[in-house]
mmCIF file of the N, C-alpha and C atoms, coordinates in Angstrom:
data_MODEL
# 
_entry.id   MODEL 
# 
loop_
_atom_site.group_PDB 
_atom_site.id 
_atom_site.type_symbol 
_atom_site.label_atom_id 
_atom_site.label_alt_id 
_atom_site.label_comp_id 
_atom_site.label_asym_id 
_atom_site.label_entity_id 
_atom_site.label_seq_id 
_atom_site.pdbx_PDB_ins_code 
_atom_site.Cartn_x 
_atom_site.Cartn_y 
_atom_site.Cartn_z 
_atom_site.occupancy 
_atom_site.B_iso_or_equiv 
_atom_site.pdbx_formal_charge 
_atom_site.auth_seq_id 
_atom_site.auth_comp_id 
_atom_site.auth_asym_id 
_atom_site.auth_atom_id 
_atom_site.pdbx_PDB_model_num 
ATOM 1   N N  . MET A 1 1  ? 43.407  2.743  -9.149  1.00 0.00 ? 1  MET A N  1 
ATOM 2   C CA . MET A 1 1  ? 42.560  2.722  -7.976  1.00 0.00 ? 1  MET A CA 1 
ATOM 3   C C  . MET A 1 1  ? 41.208  3.385  -8.251  1.00 0.00 ? 1  MET A C  1 
ATOM 4   N N  . HIS A 1 2  ? 41.243  4.521  -8.976  1.00 0.00 ? 2  HIS A N  1 
ATOM 5   C CA . HIS A 1 2  ? 39.994  5.205  -9.294  1.00 0.00 ? 2  HIS A CA 1 
ATOM 6   C C  . HIS A 1 2  ? 39.102  4.343  -10.178 1.00 0.00 ? 2  HIS A C  1 
ATOM 7   N N  . LEU A 1 3  ? 39.684  3.616  -11.068 1.00 0.00 ? 3  LEU A N  1 
ATOM 8   C CA . LEU A 1 3  ? 38.915  2.759  -11.959 1.00 0.00 ? 3  LEU A CA 1 
ATOM 9   C C  . LEU A 1 3  ? 38.204  1.658  -11.170 1.00 0.00 ? 3  LEU A C  1 
ATOM 10  N N  . LEU A 1 4  ? 38.878  1.100  -10.190 1.00 0.00 ? 4  LEU A N  1 
ATOM 11  C CA . LEU A 1 4  ? 38.284  0.049  -9.355  1.00 0.00 ? 4  LEU A CA 1 
ATOM 12  C C  . LEU A 1 4  ? 37.121  0.588  -8.532  1.00 0.00 ? 4  LEU A C  1 
ATOM 13  N N  . LEU A 1 5  ? 37.301  1.788  -7.970  1.00 0.00 ? 5  LEU A N  1 
ATOM 14  C CA . LEU A 1 5  ? 36.216  2.409  -7.199  1.00 0.00 ? 5  LEU A CA 1 
ATOM 15  C C  . LEU A 1 5  ? 35.020  2.740  -8.094  1.00 0.00 ? 5  LEU A C  1 
ATOM 16  N N  . GLN A 1 6  ? 35.280  3.207  -9.300  1.00 0.00 ? 6  GLN A N  1 
ATOM 17  C CA . GLN A 1 6  ? 34.196  3.524  -10.223 1.00 0.00 ? 6  GLN A CA 1 
ATOM 18  C C  . GLN A 1 6  ? 33.446  2.270  -10.646 1.00 0.00 ? 6  GLN A C  1 
ATOM 19  N N  . LEU A 1 7  ? 34.160  1.195  -10.887 1.00 0.00 ? 7  LEU A N  1 
ATOM 20  C CA . LEU A 1 7  ? 33.506  -0.074 -11.245 1.00 0.00 ? 7  LEU A CA 1 
ATOM 21  C C  . LEU A 1 7  ? 32.677  -0.609 -10.078 1.00 0.00 ? 7  LEU A C  1 
ATOM 22  N N  . ALA A 1 8  ? 33.203  -0.497 -8.869  1.00 0.00 ? 8  ALA A N  1 
ATOM 23  C CA . ALA A 1 8  ? 32.453  -0.944 -7.693  1.00 0.00 ? 8  ALA A CA 1 
ATOM 24  C C  . ALA A 1 8  ? 31.190  -0.113 -7.521  1.00 0.00 ? 8  ALA A C  1 
ATOM 25  N N  . PHE A 1 9  ? 31.306  1.201  -7.722  1.00 0.00 ? 9  PHE A N  1 
ATOM 26  C CA . PHE A 1 9  ? 30.138  2.069  -7.608  1.00 0.00 ? 9  PHE A CA 1 
ATOM 27  C C  . PHE A 1 9  ? 29.092  1.728  -8.659  1.00 0.00 ? 9  PHE A C  1 
ATOM 28  N N  . ILE A 1 10 ? 29.516  1.516  -9.882  1.00 0.00 ? 10 ILE A N  1 
ATOM 29  C CA . ILE A 1 10 ? 28.583  1.156  -10.961 1.00 0.00 ? 10 ILE A CA 1 
ATOM 30  C C  . ILE A 1 10 ? 27.907  -0.175 -10.665 1.00 0.00 ? 10 ILE A C  1 
ATOM 31  N N  . ALA A 1 11 ? 28.670  -1.136 -10.135 1.00 0.00 ? 11 ALA A N  1 
ATOM 32  C CA . ALA A 1 11 ? 28.091  -2.440 -9.790  1.00 0.00 ? 11 ALA A CA 1 
ATOM 33  C C  . ALA A 1 11 ? 27.060  -2.290 -8.677  1.00 0.00 ? 11 ALA A C  1 
ATOM 34  N N  . LEU A 1 12 ? 27.387  -1.531 -7.639  1.00 0.00 ? 12 LEU A N  1 
ATOM 35  C CA . LEU A 1 12 ? 26.442  -1.322 -6.536  1.00 0.00 ? 12 LEU A CA 1 
ATOM 36  C C  . LEU A 1 12 ? 25.208  -0.556 -6.984  1.00 0.00 ? 12 LEU A C  1 
ATOM 37  N N  . LEU A 1 13 ? 25.416  0.421  -7.848  1.00 0.00 ? 13 LEU A N  1 
ATOM 38  C CA . LEU A 1 13 ? 24.285  1.170  -8.377  1.00 0.00 ? 13 LEU A CA 1 
ATOM 39  C C  . LEU A 1 13 ? 23.383  0.271  -9.208  1.00 0.00 ? 13 LEU A C  1 
ATOM 40  N N  . GLY A 1 14 ? 23.973  -0.602 -10.015 1.00 0.00 ? 14 GLY A N  1 
ATOM 41  C CA . GLY A 1 14 ? 23.183  -1.528 -10.820 1.00 0.00 ? 14 GLY A CA 1 
ATOM 42  C C  . GLY A 1 14 ? 22.401  -2.512 -9.954  1.00 0.00 ? 14 GLY A C  1 
ATOM 43  N N  . ILE A 1 15 ? 23.035  -3.018 -8.909  1.00 0.00 ? 15 ILE A N  1 
ATOM 44  C CA . ILE A 1 15 ? 22.344  -3.953 -8.012  1.00 0.00 ? 15 ILE A CA 1 
ATOM 45  C C  . ILE A 1 15 ? 21.210  -3.253 -7.282  1.00 0.00 ? 15 ILE A C  1 
ATOM 46  N N  . ALA A 1 16 ? 21.466  -2.028 -6.811  1.00 0.00 ? 16 ALA A N  1 
ATOM 47  C CA . ALA A 1 16 ? 20.416  -1.273 -6.106  1.00 0.00 ? 16 ALA A CA 1 
ATOM 48  C C  . ALA A 1 16 ? 19.242  -0.979 -7.027  1.00 0.00 ? 16 ALA A C  1 
ATOM 49  N N  . THR A 1 17 ? 19.533  -0.609 -8.270  1.00 0.00 ? 17 THR A N  1 
ATOM 50  C CA . THR A 1 17 ? 18.471  -0.338 -9.240  1.00 0.00 ? 17 THR A CA 1 
ATOM 51  C C  . THR A 1 17 ? 17.669  -1.603 -9.531  1.00 0.00 ? 17 THR A C  1 
ATOM 52  N N  . TRP A 1 18 ? 18.364  -2.719 -9.675  1.00 0.00 ? 18 TRP A N  1 
ATOM 53  C CA . TRP A 1 18 ? 17.684  -3.981 -9.936  1.00 0.00 ? 18 TRP A CA 1 
ATOM 54  C C  . TRP A 1 18 ? 16.782  -4.382 -8.763  1.00 0.00 ? 18 TRP A C  1 
ATOM 55  N N  . LEU A 1 19 ? 17.276  -4.240 -7.530  1.00 0.00 ? 19 LEU A N  1 
ATOM 56  C CA . LEU A 1 19 ? 16.459  -4.582 -6.361  1.00 0.00 ? 19 LEU A CA 1 
ATOM 57  C C  . LEU A 1 19 ? 15.246  -3.665 -6.235  1.00 0.00 ? 19 LEU A C  1 
ATOM 58  N N  . PHE A 1 20 ? 15.442  -2.378 -6.494  1.00 0.00 ? 20 PHE A N  1 
ATOM 59  C CA . PHE A 1 20 ? 14.325  -1.437 -6.429  1.00 0.00 ? 20 PHE A CA 1 
ATOM 60  C C  . PHE A 1 20 ? 13.260  -1.770 -7.466  1.00 0.00 ? 20 PHE A C  1 
ATOM 61  N N  . SER A 1 21 ? 13.675  -2.042 -8.694  1.00 0.00 ? 21 SER A N  1 
ATOM 62  C CA . SER A 1 21 ? 12.688  -2.354 -9.732  1.00 0.00 ? 21 SER A CA 1 
ATOM 63  C C  . SER A 1 21 ? 11.991  -3.684 -9.450  1.00 0.00 ? 21 SER A C  1 
ATOM 64  N N  . LYS A 1 22 ? 12.718  -4.658 -8.901  1.00 0.00 ? 22 LYS A N  1 
ATOM 65  C CA . LYS A 1 22 ? 12.104  -5.942 -8.566  1.00 0.00 ? 22 LYS A CA 1 
ATOM 66  C C  . LYS A 1 22 ? 11.025  -5.754 -7.496  1.00 0.00 ? 22 LYS A C  1 
ATOM 67  N N  . LYS A 1 23 ? 11.346  -4.992 -6.459  1.00 0.00 ? 23 LYS A N  1 
ATOM 68  C CA . LYS A 1 23 ? 10.372  -4.753 -5.384  1.00 0.00 ? 23 LYS A CA 1 
ATOM 69  C C  . LYS A 1 23 ? 9.177   -3.945 -5.902  1.00 0.00 ? 23 LYS A C  1 
ATOM 70  N N  . THR A 1 24 ? 9.434   -2.980 -6.791  1.00 0.00 ? 24 THR A N  1 
ATOM 71  C CA . THR A 1 24 ? 8.353   -2.188 -7.363  1.00 0.00 ? 24 THR A CA 1 
ATOM 72  C C  . THR A 1 24 ? 7.406   -3.062 -8.161  1.00 0.00 ? 24 THR A C  1 
ATOM 73  N N  . TRP A 1 25 ? 7.921   -3.973 -8.966  1.00 0.00 ? 25 TRP A N  1 
ATOM 74  C CA . TRP A 1 25 ? 7.070   -4.867 -9.749  1.00 0.00 ? 25 TRP A CA 1 
ATOM 75  C C  . TRP A 1 25 ? 6.302   -5.825 -8.848  1.00 0.00 ? 25 TRP A C  1 
ATOM 76  N N  . GLN A 1 26 ? 6.891   -6.268 -7.739  1.00 0.00 ? 26 GLN A N  1 
ATOM 77  C CA . GLN A 1 26 ? 6.175   -7.147 -6.806  1.00 0.00 ? 26 GLN A CA 1 
ATOM 78  C C  . GLN A 1 26 ? 4.999   -6.412 -6.175  1.00 0.00 ? 26 GLN A C  1 
ATOM 79  N N  . ILE A 1 27 ? 5.225   -5.177 -5.764  1.00 0.00 ? 27 ILE A N  1 
ATOM 80  C CA . ILE A 1 27 ? 4.148   -4.382 -5.164  1.00 0.00 ? 27 ILE A CA 1 
ATOM 81  C C  . ILE A 1 27 ? 3.050   -4.129 -6.195  1.00 0.00 ? 27 ILE A C  1 
ATOM 82  N N  . ARG A 1 28 ? 3.443   -3.789 -7.417  1.00 0.00 ? 28 ARG A N  1 
ATOM 83  C CA . ARG A 1 28 ? 2.462   -3.556 -8.485  1.00 0.00 ? 28 ARG A CA 1 
ATOM 84  C C  . ARG A 1 28 ? 1.643   -4.806 -8.761  1.00 0.00 ? 28 ARG A C  1 
ATOM 85  N N  . ARG A 1 29 ? 2.307   -5.964 -8.806  1.00 0.00 ? 29 ARG A N  1 
ATOM 86  C CA . ARG A 1 29 ? 1.606   -7.222 -9.056  1.00 0.00 ? 29 ARG A CA 1 
ATOM 87  C C  . ARG A 1 29 ? 0.601   -7.505 -7.938  1.00 0.00 ? 29 ARG A C  1 
ATOM 88  N N  . ASN A 1 30 ? 0.983   -7.249 -6.697  1.00 0.00 ? 30 ASN A N  1 
ATOM 89  C CA . ASN A 1 30 ? 0.080   -7.488 -5.570  1.00 0.00 ? 30 ASN A CA 1 
ATOM 90  C C  . ASN A 1 30 ? -1.110  -6.530 -5.603  1.00 0.00 ? 30 ASN A C  1 
ATOM 91  N N  . ILE A 1 31 ? -0.889  -5.300 -5.996  1.00 0.00 ? 31 ILE A N  1 
ATOM 92  C CA . ILE A 1 31 ? -1.997  -4.351 -6.096  1.00 0.00 ? 31 ILE A CA 1 
ATOM 93  C C  . ILE A 1 31 ? -2.974  -4.779 -7.179  1.00 0.00 ? 31 ILE A C  1 
ATOM 94  N N  . LEU A 1 32 ? -2.459  -5.265 -8.284  1.00 0.00 ? 32 LEU A N  1 
ATOM 95  C CA . LEU A 1 32 ? -3.320  -5.665 -9.391  1.00 0.00 ? 32 LEU A CA 1 
ATOM 96  C C  . LEU A 1 32 ? -4.088  -6.959 -9.113  1.00 0.00 ? 32 LEU A C  1 
ATOM 97  N N  . LEU A 1 33 ? -3.771  -7.657 -8.016  1.00 0.00 ? 33 LEU A N  1 
ATOM 98  C CA . LEU A 1 33 ? -4.516  -8.859 -7.662  1.00 0.00 ? 33 LEU A CA 1 
ATOM 99  C C  . LEU A 1 33 ? -5.906  -8.528 -7.113  1.00 0.00 ? 33 LEU A C  1 
ATOM 100 N N  . GLY A 1 34 ? -6.104  -7.277 -6.701  1.00 0.00 ? 34 GLY A N  1 
ATOM 101 C CA . GLY A 1 34 ? -7.395  -6.880 -6.134  1.00 0.00 ? 34 GLY A CA 1 
ATOM 102 C C  . GLY A 1 34 ? -8.512  -6.945 -7.156  1.00 0.00 ? 34 GLY A C  1 
ATOM 103 N N  . ARG A 1 35 ? -9.709  -7.093 -6.654  1.00 0.00 ? 35 ARG A N  1 
ATOM 104 C CA . ARG A 1 35 ? -10.883 -7.155 -7.518  1.00 0.00 ? 35 ARG A CA 1 
ATOM 105 C C  . ARG A 1 35 ? -11.547 -5.787 -7.590  1.00 0.00 ? 35 ARG A C  1 
ATOM 106 N N  . ASP A 1 36 ? -12.265 -5.543 -8.686  1.00 0.00 ? 36 ASP A N  1 
ATOM 107 C CA . ASP A 1 36 ? -13.018 -4.310 -8.815  1.00 0.00 ? 36 ASP A CA 1 
ATOM 108 C C  . ASP A 1 36 ? -14.172 -4.313 -7.816  1.00 0.00 ? 36 ASP A C  1 
ATOM 109 N N  . GLU A 1 37 ? -14.448 -3.171 -7.252  1.00 0.00 ? 37 GLU A N  1 
ATOM 110 C CA . GLU A 1 37 ? -15.509 -3.035 -6.246  1.00 0.00 ? 37 GLU A CA 1 
ATOM 111 C C  . GLU A 1 37 ? -16.783 -2.533 -6.927  1.00 0.00 ? 37 GLU A C  1 
ATOM 112 N N  . ASP A 1 38 ? -17.928 -3.043 -6.465  1.00 0.00 ? 38 ASP A N  1 
ATOM 113 C CA . ASP A 1 38 ? -19.222 -2.591 -6.976  1.00 0.00 ? 38 ASP A CA 1 
ATOM 114 C C  . ASP A 1 38 ? -19.695 -1.419 -6.120  1.00 0.00 ? 38 ASP A C  1 
ATOM 115 N N  . PHE A 1 39 ? -19.768 -0.239 -6.698  1.00 0.00 ? 39 PHE A N  1 
ATOM 116 C CA . PHE A 1 39 ? -20.159 0.966  -5.964  1.00 0.00 ? 39 PHE A CA 1 
ATOM 117 C C  . PHE A 1 39 ? -21.577 1.401  -6.289  1.00 0.00 ? 39 PHE A C  1 
ATOM 118 N N  . SER A 1 40 ? -22.455 0.474  -6.598  1.00 0.00 ? 40 SER A N  1 
ATOM 119 C CA . SER A 1 40 ? -23.804 0.847  -7.000  1.00 0.00 ? 40 SER A CA 1 
ATOM 120 C C  . SER A 1 40 ? -24.766 0.941  -5.819  1.00 0.00 ? 40 SER A C  1 
ATOM 121 N N  . GLY A 1 41 ? -24.298 0.718  -4.599  1.00 0.00 ? 41 GLY A N  1 
ATOM 122 C CA . GLY A 1 41 ? -25.177 0.738  -3.426  1.00 0.00 ? 41 GLY A CA 1 
ATOM 123 C C  . GLY A 1 41 ? -25.419 2.141  -2.904  1.00 0.00 ? 41 GLY A C  1 
ATOM 124 N N  . SER A 1 42 ? -25.791 2.205  -1.639  1.00 0.00 ? 42 SER A N  1 
ATOM 125 C CA . SER A 1 42 ? -26.119 3.461  -0.978  1.00 0.00 ? 42 SER A CA 1 
ATOM 126 C C  . SER A 1 42 ? -24.859 4.277  -0.709  1.00 0.00 ? 42 SER A C  1 
ATOM 127 N N  . SER A 1 43 ? -24.827 5.475  -1.226  1.00 0.00 ? 43 SER A N  1 
ATOM 128 C CA . SER A 1 43 ? -23.659 6.345  -1.056  1.00 0.00 ? 43 SER A CA 1 
ATOM 129 C C  . SER A 1 43 ? -23.505 6.776  0.401   1.00 0.00 ? 43 SER A C  1 
ATOM 130 N N  . SER A 1 44 ? -24.616 7.083  1.061   1.00 0.00 ? 44 SER A N  1 
ATOM 131 C CA . SER A 1 44 ? -24.523 7.552  2.447   1.00 0.00 ? 44 SER A CA 1 
ATOM 132 C C  . SER A 1 44 ? -24.008 6.434  3.371   1.00 0.00 ? 44 SER A C  1 
ATOM 133 N N  . GLN A 1 45 ? -24.401 5.204  3.128   1.00 0.00 ? 45 GLN A N  1 
ATOM 134 C CA . GLN A 1 45 ? -23.931 4.088  3.955   1.00 0.00 ? 45 GLN A CA 1 
ATOM 135 C C  . GLN A 1 45 ? -22.432 3.855  3.745   1.00 0.00 ? 45 GLN A C  1 
ATOM 136 N N  . ARG A 1 46 ? -21.973 3.997  2.495   1.00 0.00 ? 46 ARG A N  1 
ATOM 137 C CA . ARG A 1 46 ? -20.534 3.843  2.229   1.00 0.00 ? 46 ARG A CA 1 
ATOM 138 C C  . ARG A 1 46 ? -19.728 4.924  2.930   1.00 0.00 ? 46 ARG A C  1 
ATOM 139 N N  . TRP A 1 47 ? -20.202 6.178  2.891   1.00 0.00 ? 47 TRP A N  1 
ATOM 140 C CA . TRP A 1 47 ? -19.492 7.268  3.564   1.00 0.00 ? 47 TRP A CA 1 
ATOM 141 C C  . TRP A 1 47 ? -19.478 7.054  5.072   1.00 0.00 ? 47 TRP A C  1 
ATOM 142 N N  . ARG A 1 48 ? -20.575 6.567  5.635   1.00 0.00 ? 48 ARG A N  1 
ATOM 143 C CA . ARG A 1 48 ? -20.639 6.299  7.078   1.00 0.00 ? 48 ARG A CA 1 
ATOM 144 C C  . ARG A 1 48 ? -19.624 5.229  7.454   1.00 0.00 ? 48 ARG A C  1 
ATOM 145 N N  . ASN A 1 49 ? -19.579 4.135  6.683   1.00 0.00 ? 49 ASN A N  1 
ATOM 146 C CA . ASN A 1 49 ? -18.606 3.078  6.952   1.00 0.00 ? 49 ASN A CA 1 
ATOM 147 C C  . ASN A 1 49 ? -17.175 3.586  6.813   1.00 0.00 ? 49 ASN A C  1 
ATOM 148 N N  . LEU A 1 50 ? -16.939 4.409  5.806   1.00 0.00 ? 50 LEU A N  1 
ATOM 149 C CA . LEU A 1 50 ? -15.601 4.955  5.603   1.00 0.00 ? 50 LEU A CA 1 
ATOM 150 C C  . LEU A 1 50 ? -15.163 5.787  6.807   1.00 0.00 ? 50 LEU A C  1 
ATOM 151 N N  . LEU A 1 51 ? -16.024 6.646  7.294   1.00 0.00 ? 51 LEU A N  1 
ATOM 152 C CA . LEU A 1 51 ? -15.671 7.490  8.434   1.00 0.00 ? 51 LEU A CA 1 
ATOM 153 C C  . LEU A 1 51 ? -15.481 6.672  9.703   1.00 0.00 ? 51 LEU A C  1 
ATOM 154 N N  . LEU A 1 52 ? -16.337 5.672  9.908   1.00 0.00 ? 52 LEU A N  1 
ATOM 155 C CA . LEU A 1 52 ? -16.191 4.831  11.099  1.00 0.00 ? 52 LEU A CA 1 
ATOM 156 C C  . LEU A 1 52 ? -14.886 4.036  11.061  1.00 0.00 ? 52 LEU A C  1 
ATOM 157 N N  . LEU A 1 53 ? -14.554 3.488  9.913   1.00 0.00 ? 53 LEU A N  1 
ATOM 158 C CA . LEU A 1 53 ? -13.322 2.718  9.804   1.00 0.00 ? 53 LEU A CA 1 
ATOM 159 C C  . LEU A 1 53 ? -12.091 3.610  9.824   1.00 0.00 ? 53 LEU A C  1 
ATOM 160 N N  . ALA A 1 54 ? -12.180 4.791  9.213   1.00 0.00 ? 54 ALA A N  1 
ATOM 161 C CA . ALA A 1 54 ? -11.015 5.687  9.150   1.00 0.00 ? 54 ALA A CA 1 
ATOM 162 C C  . ALA A 1 54 ? -10.618 6.180  10.531  1.00 0.00 ? 54 ALA A C  1 
ATOM 163 N N  . PHE A 1 55 ? -11.573 6.413  11.380  1.00 0.00 ? 55 PHE A N  1 
ATOM 164 C CA . PHE A 1 55 ? -11.258 6.896  12.722  1.00 0.00 ? 55 PHE A CA 1 
ATOM 165 C C  . PHE A 1 55 ? -11.147 5.761  13.723  1.00 0.00 ? 55 PHE A C  1 
ATOM 166 N N  . GLY A 1 56 ? -11.304 4.515  13.284  1.00 0.00 ? 56 GLY A N  1 
ATOM 167 C CA . GLY A 1 56 ? -11.114 3.364  14.157  1.00 0.00 ? 56 GLY A CA 1 
ATOM 168 C C  . GLY A 1 56 ? -12.159 3.215  15.237  1.00 0.00 ? 56 GLY A C  1 
ATOM 169 N N  . GLN A 1 57 ? -13.338 3.716  15.006  1.00 0.00 ? 57 GLN A N  1 
ATOM 170 C CA . GLN A 1 57 ? -14.361 3.733  16.054  1.00 0.00 ? 57 GLN A CA 1 
ATOM 171 C C  . GLN A 1 57 ? -15.516 2.781  15.777  1.00 0.00 ? 57 GLN A C  1 
ATOM 172 N N  . LYS A 1 58 ? -15.409 1.910  14.780  1.00 0.00 ? 58 LYS A N  1 
ATOM 173 C CA . LYS A 1 58 ? -16.544 1.072  14.414  1.00 0.00 ? 58 LYS A CA 1 
ATOM 174 C C  . LYS A 1 58 ? -16.944 0.145  15.554  1.00 0.00 ? 58 LYS A C  1 
ATOM 175 N N  . LYS A 1 59 ? -15.972 -0.490 16.217  1.00 0.00 ? 59 LYS A N  1 
ATOM 176 C CA . LYS A 1 59 ? -16.293 -1.388 17.324  1.00 0.00 ? 59 LYS A CA 1 
ATOM 177 C C  . LYS A 1 59 ? -16.901 -0.625 18.489  1.00 0.00 ? 59 LYS A C  1 
ATOM 178 N N  . MET A 1 60 ? -16.436 0.589  18.701  1.00 0.00 ? 60 MET A N  1 
ATOM 179 C CA . MET A 1 60 ? -16.943 1.384  19.810  1.00 0.00 ? 60 MET A CA 1 
ATOM 180 C C  . MET A 1 60 ? -18.415 1.718  19.610  1.00 0.00 ? 60 MET A C  1 
ATOM 181 N N  . PHE A 1 61 ? -18.830 1.970  18.369  1.00 0.00 ? 61 PHE A N  1 
ATOM 182 C CA . PHE A 1 61 ? -20.224 2.290  18.119  1.00 0.00 ? 61 PHE A CA 1 
ATOM 183 C C  . PHE A 1 61 ? -21.107 1.043  18.084  1.00 0.00 ? 61 PHE A C  1 
ATOM 184 N N  . LYS A 1 62 ? -20.523 -0.133 17.850  1.00 0.00 ? 62 LYS A N  1 
ATOM 185 C CA . LYS A 1 62 ? -21.309 -1.368 17.921  1.00 0.00 ? 62 LYS A CA 1 
ATOM 186 C C  . LYS A 1 62 ? -21.646 -1.707 19.370  1.00 0.00 ? 62 LYS A C  1 
ATOM 187 N N  . ASN A 1 63 ? -20.678 -1.555 20.260  1.00 0.00 ? 63 ASN A N  1 
ATOM 188 C CA . ASN A 1 63 ? -20.855 -1.858 21.678  1.00 0.00 ? 63 ASN A CA 1 
ATOM 189 C C  . ASN A 1 63 ? -20.501 -0.616 22.497  1.00 0.00 ? 63 ASN A C  1 
ATOM 190 N N  . PRO A 1 64 ? -21.418 0.347  22.553  1.00 0.00 ? 64 PRO A N  1 
ATOM 191 C CA . PRO A 1 64 ? -21.090 1.595  23.272  1.00 0.00 ? 64 PRO A CA 1 
ATOM 192 C C  . PRO A 1 64 ? -20.931 1.322  24.774  1.00 0.00 ? 64 PRO A C  1 
ATOM 193 N N  . TRP A 1 65 ? -19.984 1.993  25.367  1.00 0.00 ? 65 TRP A N  1 
ATOM 194 C CA . TRP A 1 65 ? -19.694 1.792  26.784  1.00 0.00 ? 65 TRP A CA 1 
ATOM 195 C C  . TRP A 1 65 ? -20.703 2.508  27.677  1.00 0.00 ? 65 TRP A C  1 
ATOM 196 N N  . TRP A 1 66 ? -21.470 3.440  27.117  1.00 0.00 ? 66 TRP A N  1 
ATOM 197 C CA . TRP A 1 66 ? -22.394 4.209  27.952  1.00 0.00 ? 66 TRP A CA 1 
ATOM 198 C C  . TRP A 1 66 ? -23.742 3.541  28.128  1.00 0.00 ? 66 TRP A C  1 
ATOM 199 N N  . GLN A 1 67 ? -23.929 2.365  27.550  1.00 0.00 ? 67 GLN A N  1 
ATOM 200 C CA . GLN A 1 67 ? -25.220 1.667  27.732  1.00 0.00 ? 67 GLN A CA 1 
ATOM 201 C C  . GLN A 1 67 ? -25.154 0.685  28.851  1.00 0.00 ? 67 GLN A C  1 
# 
């Protein structure tokens, strides 16, 4: 009985490891599909865009409600 449980555990562990590695390679492949970004522009404009997008307020500053 112990041998059967150990074999079942090893089989489940192998399947789980295989699924994890398969998903990891899929995520890695998708990340590597991205293109390199050109960062030669204005640093201050990039930081401004980053802060506006990070806080989710870009649309609010385009169409302010107080005008």
